[in-house]
Each structure stands twice: as structure tokens, then as C-alpha cells.
N, C-alpha and C positions, 0 to 999 in steps of 0.2 A: 494630365489635358493641357492642351495648351490654352491659357488665357493672357492674351497679349495686351489687354489696354490694361492688367495690374502692373506691367513692369512698374517700377522705383516710384509708386504708392505706400503711401505711409497710413500703416493701418491699425489702430488699436482695436485690439480681441479681449473684450468681457466675458471673462467664464463666471458662470451663477454657480446651487450648488444643488446638483439635476446629475441624473445617471446619463444623462446622454452627455456631460462633460469629455467622455470617452472619445467623443470625434472630433474632441477640441485639437487631440495630436496629429491627425489624419488633417484638421481643416487646416493648420499650423505650416503644415508639412509642405502642403499645396499650396499656400499663401507666400513660402519661401521660394519652391520651386519653379515659381510666375515672376520672382524678383522682386517683392513688397518686402517693406520694412514692417513688421512688427514686432508692438510693443503687447505684453500681455497682463491685463489687471483681472485675478481672480478674489472672488468673494469670502470669506474668512469660509464659510460652509463649502466653498467647491474643492478645496485643498483635503476635504473628505474624498473625493470620487479620482483627481487626477492630482497628481502631485507638480509643486513649482519646479522642480528642477527633471523632469521628464518636456514643461513646455519651455522652460529655458532652453534646455539642450536643441528642442528644435527651431526655437524661435530666435538663437543666437543673440538673449537679452536676457535679461536679470528681471525675472516675474515683478511685478509689484504686489503688494496684499495689503500692507498697513500707511498711514498717514504718516508714519515717520519708523526712523530705523532707531531702535531704543538703545542701542551699545555708544552711539557719538549722536541724536538727535537729529540730524537730519531730517528733512520732510522731503517726502515724494509729493511735487509738484504739480496737482489736478490741473491747473490754469494752462501750466506750459504743457501739457497732455494734448489735451484738448483743440489749441492753437497748432502744434507740430503735428497733428493727421489731418488727412483726407478724409478718414472714414472713421468711424467706430462702428463697430459690429458685437455685440451682445449672444453670443451663441453660446451654451444654451441659454434663453433666457428664462426665470422660474414664474409662476401666479405670483410670487411674494417681489419680485424685484421690480416686474412689470406693475406691479401693484403701488410700489414706492416710487416707482419715476414717474406714473400716472401724477400721484398727487405732493411731486418736487420731497420728496423728502432725499436725506443724502446724509445715510450714517454712515458711509463704508466709501473707502476710495473709488470702487467703482460709479457710485452711483452718482457722489459727485463731479466728476470727471464726465460723466454723460450730462450733468445739469449746466455743465459751462462748457462745454465741446460745440465750438464754432462749423464743425464742419458737418455734413450729414448723419445721420447714427442711424444704422438696419440690427434688427431686433427679429431673431428666431426663436421663437418662444419654444419650450418644451415641459410637459406636464399629463397627467393622467387625466381621458376624456372628458370624467364628470367637472374638473377643476374648469380647463379649456372653456366647457359650456356653461360653466357659471354664471349670471349676469352680470357680478362683479366681476370677471374679468374681462368677460365682452366689453363690457362698461370701458374697462380702463383701458384695454385696447386700441377702442375708438379714440378717445384721448389722445393717445401717443398716436397717431392719426392725426388726428386736427392739431397738433403741435408741428408737423411736419414728419414725424420719423416714420420711415417703413418699415411693414412691417414680410417677414416672410413667413407664410403660410406654413403650420406645419403640417405634416403627411400622416396618413392613417397603418396603422396596423398593430402590431401586438406591444403592447405599452409593456414598463417594468413593473406592473398589478397585475398580471397576468393578465388585466381587460384588451378586447379587441376594440380601436376607435382611434380619434384621432386626436392624435397630442404630440407624435415623433417629432422631433426636431428632423428640421431637414435633410438630406446628406451632404457629406460635405462636398462632395463634386456639383452636385446643386446650386450650395451656398455660393460657392465660385464660380460659375458659371451665371450666376445672379450677379455679383459684381462684379463681373468680367464686362456684362450688358451696363452695369450700371454706370462706370466708366468711357462705356466707349462711345466716342465723341459722332460716329457717323448713324447714329441711329436712325432710320429711315423714316421715324415718327416725327423726328426733334423738328420742331418748330412747325410743322403742319400741325391747318387750320380745321378740326371736323368738327361737324354738330351731332350731339345725340339728343334724343329725342327721347324721356323718360313719362315712366307713372302715368295714369286714366287721367283722359277728359270728363269734367261735370257739366253736362249741359242743364239750364235749367229752365224750371217746369214753373216754378216763382218765388220770393225770395228763400224759401228752407228746402224746396225738394228740388232734386237733384234726377238726371240719368246719367250712370256712369259704372263701373265696375271694379273688380279687385283687384284689380294692377296695385302693387305696392309701390311699383322705381324701384325697385333691387337690383334688376339686371341689367336695367338701364346704368343704374347711378355706379355699380360694378366697372360696365364697360369705361362708362368715363374717367372711371379714378384709375383704370388701368394701360386706357389712352394716355391719361396725364402722366404716368409714372415713368411713358416710355416717350416722353418728350411730347409730344401734342399738344398742342392749345385747343382745348375744346371748348366750346357754346353746348353749356346742356339747358334744352327747354324743357322745363320739370311742369308735367302738371300736377293734381296737389297730394304729396306725398307728408310722409312724416319722420323721414331720413333727411340731412342735410352731408354736404360734403362741403372741408375748408382746405382743398387741394389748390395751390399757389393757381396753378395754372387752368383752371375751371371758372369759368365765367358762368353762371345758373341766371337763366331768366325764368320766376315764375310764370305759368300762364295755367287758366283754367279749364278755360273752352277749347273745342276745339277750331274752332274761327282764330283763335291768339294765336293757339300754337301753329296754325299755317301761314297766317301775316308772318309771325319769326322766324318762320322757316324760309320764308321768300323772301326774307329782309336777309340774310345770312348766309343762303347758301351759294349765290352767285360769288362771294369772296371766299368760301372755304376749300378746300380741298376731297372735303367727302363728307358725308352724314352718314347716321347709324339711323335707320328708327324703328327705335324700340318700345317705345309710346304705344299703350293699348289705349290709340283714337276710338270714340265712340262713331259709329257710321252716322246714326239720328241723334237729330237735337230740332226739340220742340219749334214749331213754326214760327209760333206767337209766346211770349214770358210773359207770364201775371206780373203787375206790379206788387200784388198785395198778395199775401197768402191765400190759397184758396181751401173755402169754408166743407169740413167735411160733412156728411149728413145727404149728400145727395147718391140715390141708388146706384148709377151709373155716372159715370167720368169718363172724359176720354180725352186722349193727349194726340194732335195732329202734329205727326214728325216731318220732315223732309231731311235729304243725305247731307251729312258735313261735308267742306275739302274734301278733297280725295289728296291726301299732304306729299304723301310718296310718290302720287301719278305726275303731280303739279312739277318737284322735283325733278323726274325721271324725263320729264319733258324739256327741261332746261339743262342739262345735265349732259358737261363737255365730257371726251376722251379720259380726258387728265384727272376729273373727277370720279372719287370712289361713291355708291348710295349703294346698303345697306338696308336689309333688313328683315323683317319677323313674320312668319307664321304659326299661329295657336292655330293648328286644326285636330279636330273629332274625327272625321275622317277623311278618306280618298285620299290621304296623306300622301301616297307616292305622288299622286297628279299633280292638287290640287298647288302646292307649290309652288312646281318649277312654273304653273301657268300665272300667277302671281307673279309669278321673278320676271318674267318675258314682258307682261302688260305695265310691269312698273319702271320697269328697262333696268330692276338691281343686277349690279355686276352677282352679285351673292344673296343668297339669303339664308335663314337662321330660323330652322322649324324644331319647337318643339307642342308635344300635346298635353291637356291634363288630365289624358287616359293613362298616363306612365305615371306610376305613384311616385310623388316628393316634387315633380316638375308643373313648372305654369306659377297662376298666379299666387302670392302669401306664401311658395315654402323657400326658405331658404337655399334649397338645390334648383337644379336643374337638371334636363337629360334634354342635349340637343344634338341633331346634322343638322351639317351644314351644307346646303347645295348651290352650284355656279350653274353658269350659264351654259357649261358644255356637258352641266346633267349629270355631272361627276360628285358625288355625296361623300362625305367624313361622318359619322358615325362617333358621339361621345359616352362614357358611361355616365351614369347619373353621378354630379358633384355639385359642391357647393357654387352658388353665383358666382364669386370671385374666381374660384377654378373655372368657371367656366367663360371666364369674360375674358382671360387668358387666351384660351382656343378660339374666340372670337377674334382678340387682336392678333394673336400669330396669324390669322388668315388678313386682317388687313394687312400688316407687314407684308406677307408674301406676295398680296395686289400690290402695292407702291414698289417694287422690286425694280421691275423693268424701268421703272420710271427715274 
């Protein structure tokens, strides 16, 4: 495969003690084939799965494992390694290594080099599906992301344990493609200013009660982080959610009500290159909000409602041809007709469709099953996958939209 942007790049490849270590032979060969310089660091347990001789032969460099050469006392300088590299890739990364990285433990050369590296660090996890799904691993991966590390999501399939599930280190060819894209100086989304709305809105009835919905914000945040990873400058206008992002090129604006989201979207959209409307905005808001908590005890109680501002329509009316506008349609009926009508009415360039009728899709889930419909009534259907993976499909569509411009 041709990965032209790897030419001349200096890469540290960290290998840990996983059965997936066999893939590093192919990974090393592809890096060298694409004219990258590779220095390999192995953990002691990694040598149980693949020999240093194999990787040294393929990389054309001595494989490093220990801090010291015990025969002459010479030491391997982790500081120099971290300064030398354009990128550090840890593949495979076991649950043990991920936990140590997240907590700043550096009891081997690989960990010490990672902790002192000045270059970007990309991590490709590999482990059993239950280990990957454990709250500790999830927390550790989130911690690493917050440090600025980049995670290549593992794929699903048959695992070494014999179980079926997510946990396989991504295939070497896909990792090479991922890294090549990372180094691509001509990313179409580089410096693009894109708004993403996420989460629900809360419409106050009184100081303690509100009208809202079950949106977790996970889909919108995943889209924002994928856009940011691909070089976009993201303004994330978020309703109340329990998640945070620390990506450097995401500017988060927390809001509560539909009116606040409306005002901020109108403020930032004119200077943006586009917007993705992923928030679940309440359609109605109380006409009046009680300044005090409404007491219980009444037999009947009613709240008079008025429509909230239609944010998407407002942006659709002022959008320029050079601006992208994409929206979401959560449909429970007339799934073939309603989204297209909404696309035309709101002046969307494309619309992402999902339905709570599909098991594992919609609010609260970590997964989603989407379809993407454009103005020409062309539709792409995707299988159920994590919202992180679904976000990649959506951002791929955004990539293509900007291609002619």
C-alpha cells in the first residue's frame, strides 16, 4: 500500500505482551516499505510472543528492551528517543500497559519513553472483550485521551480466548492508513471551523423541574472529537450532559435551554465553515417559568407550552453555498419519507437518520445504527456500531462534501 506521508518519518513502535504482537512484524515491514525510520521498544513480556531478532531484522535497527546493557553498563536514553521521534505508536497495547500509562507508572523502557515523549502518541489496544469493557479500562482510555493521546479503536472478531467480541488490535494495513492520514498536511478539514450541537435542552418549569429528553450527548461529542482529530476547529455547543472533552481544538460552550443554544448557534455560524446539528432540542418550552418551586397537592396541574426556536431552520435560511449544514432525524414512523422532507425544509446538505425502533440505537446507548441521506435522495445505510465508529462514518461524509471546494 502507498502511504506517501510516512516518507522520512521517525517512528517509535512500542510492543507489549499480547498475542497480537505477531502483527507487529507486518506493521514494521509496512512502515519500512513506506520509507519510515523505525525504532522498536519491547516490554519484557512482549518477547514471549515475538522475538527481538525478527523485529530487528525487519526494522533494520536494534530492538530495545532494557534500560541498560548489562555487559558494558551503557544505557538506552529514553529522553533522546522521545525527542528523536515524530510519532510513538504503541501496538499492541495491553490493558496492563494502558493502566500504567494512565497512571504515570514507568517501570520499563517503553513506559518511560512514552512518559517523556514530545511527539504525539497513538495507542492501539488489544485485549479480551471483557477486559476492554471493564470500567477500569474504559476510565484509563478516557484518561489517556484527556492527555492528548490518540486511540485506534480495536475491532471485533474472534479473540485469543475463543470469545467473540471487540478487542482485536486493528489490522496493520488500517493502522498504516490511519497514521498516513495523521501526517497528511492537506487534510480537507484542517482549520475548518465547524459547529457541533450536542445533548438535550432543559426547558424550566420552575427552579427544580424542567421539560427535557433522554439524550446523553454521546453521539454529538463523538462527532466533535472525530472532527477535531482530523484537523477541524470545533465549537461544541452542548446541553447538559455527564461527559466532557479535553481535545485541544474543541471550544465547548455549555448551554441549558433551546433559546441559549439558538443564540450561540446564530452567533458562531456566520464565521464557520459548517455545522452538524446533533443536539436533541426540546420542541416546546413553558410560556412562563415559575420563580418559586410549584407546590404539590393540586388535583390538576397544566403547563402552557410554546414552540422553541427552530435552530436548524434559522441556520438553513442564512447559510451560504460554501457552508455545510447537516442534521439528525430520530424517526419512529415514516422513516423513508419524513427525513427527506426535513432535509429539504431545513436546507440541510445531508441528514443522519436513526430510529429508537432499532435495538441498540438512539438515546442512552453507546451504539448507534445510522443512515445518511443527501439532497439527491441517495442513502447510505450502516450497521450497528459504537457511536465513536458511527462518528467516523459521518465525518467521512463531511470530508467528501468539502472535496470540490
